C-alpha positions, -999 to +999 in steps of 0.1 A: +130-194-132+102-168-133+095-146-103+062-129-103+057-098-081+024-080-088+023-072-124+059-077-132+076-109-144+113-113-140+131-142-157+163-157-145+183-187-159+211-202-138+232-231-151+260-243-127+275-278-125+290-276-089+262-283-064+279-264-035+284-233-057+247-236-067+235-234-031+257-205-024+245-187-055+209-192-048+212-177-014+227-146-030+204-145-060+169-150-044+171-116-023+185-099-055+155-111-075+131-097-049+149-063-050+149-063-087+112-070-089+103-044-063+124-018-082+107-029-115+074-022-099+083+012-088+098+021-122+067+011-142+050+041-156+013+036-158-005+064-177-042+056-176-065+056-145-071+018-151-033+012-153-027+031-120-055+013-103-041-020-114-007-009-100-022+002-068-041-031-064-010-051-071+009-033-044-021-036-021-022-074-025+015-076-020+013-055+012-019-072+027-039-041+024-075-042+009-073-028-026-109-014-023-099+007+007-070+023-011-094+029-041-118+046-017-091+067-002-078+078-035-113+087-047-117+107-016-083+124-016-079+132-053-102+114-075-072+095-087-054+125-101-018+128-092-019+163-078-007+185-050-028+193-019-058+215-029-051+237+002-016+246-010+000+223+015+029+198+008+008+167+001+014+150-032+001+120-052-031+102-055-032+095-018-020+129-007+013+120+012+029+149+030+067+152+025+079+140+059+059+108+056+070+103+020+107+106+029+105+085+060+088+057+042+108+061+010+139+054+030+125+026+052+112+008+020+145+014+002+127+028-028+146+042-059+136+069-084+125+097-062+091+114-061+072+092-087+035+086-088+042+049-082+065+056-052+037+079-036+014+050-040+038+025-025+044+048+004+008+055+010-001+018+010+026+007+034+020+037+057-017+029+062-007-008+067+016+003+097-013+024+110-036-008+108-010-026+128-010+002+153-048+006+157-062-027+148-089-015+123-089-001+089-113+028+100-089+040+127-059+036+104-077+058+077-085+085+102-049+085+115-037+085+079-056+118+074-052+134+108-021+120+124-037+099+153-071+083+160-098+102+179-134+090+188-161+097+162-179+118+188-150+144+187-148+145+148-153+177+130-180+180+101-152+177+076-138+146+093-173+131+095-178+138+057-145+122+046-149+092+069-185+088+060-177+082+024-163+046+031-184+015+040-162+004+069-181-029+073-166-043+042-130-037+057-135-040+094-160-070+097-173-077+132-163-110+145-193-133+153-183-161+176-208-190+175-203-222+195-218-249+174-208-277+199-234-264+223-263-264+198-282-298+197 
């Protein structure tokens, strides 16, 4: 059996003659395969920008987050350099995750390996996904990601307008157009 998660392939072979034992074993093995594949994703050590972007895209697709949005955030935050906060704060990684947020999501996602570049990406991606669930739009989620909560654009500072203005929100938060074709004749 081959389990594909993102860019990692995990192969398992199981040969059992007793059908009852096979059913019990599969119930145990399937969740373990998922944990192994997630751990394998977190332990990969991409070195080039292309590799880290491919890793990020893979996590995004697995989490249901638009990869382009995370690329835009990474470009805005650090230019995809794994660094500390420019202002001397406690934010780390390509997506600039503060320590409290990192440790909360690290535990929640049951990650292993500590403060790795990959774990910071995984945390950032799942954190913005949770903000999207809270606010219902990627624009609001991005603002809350940077500032802790959403506030109306009319109340943004010049810095907030600058970082929010770097992303084309229409590609992520598409307006819904409702057309009733049954009425047209």
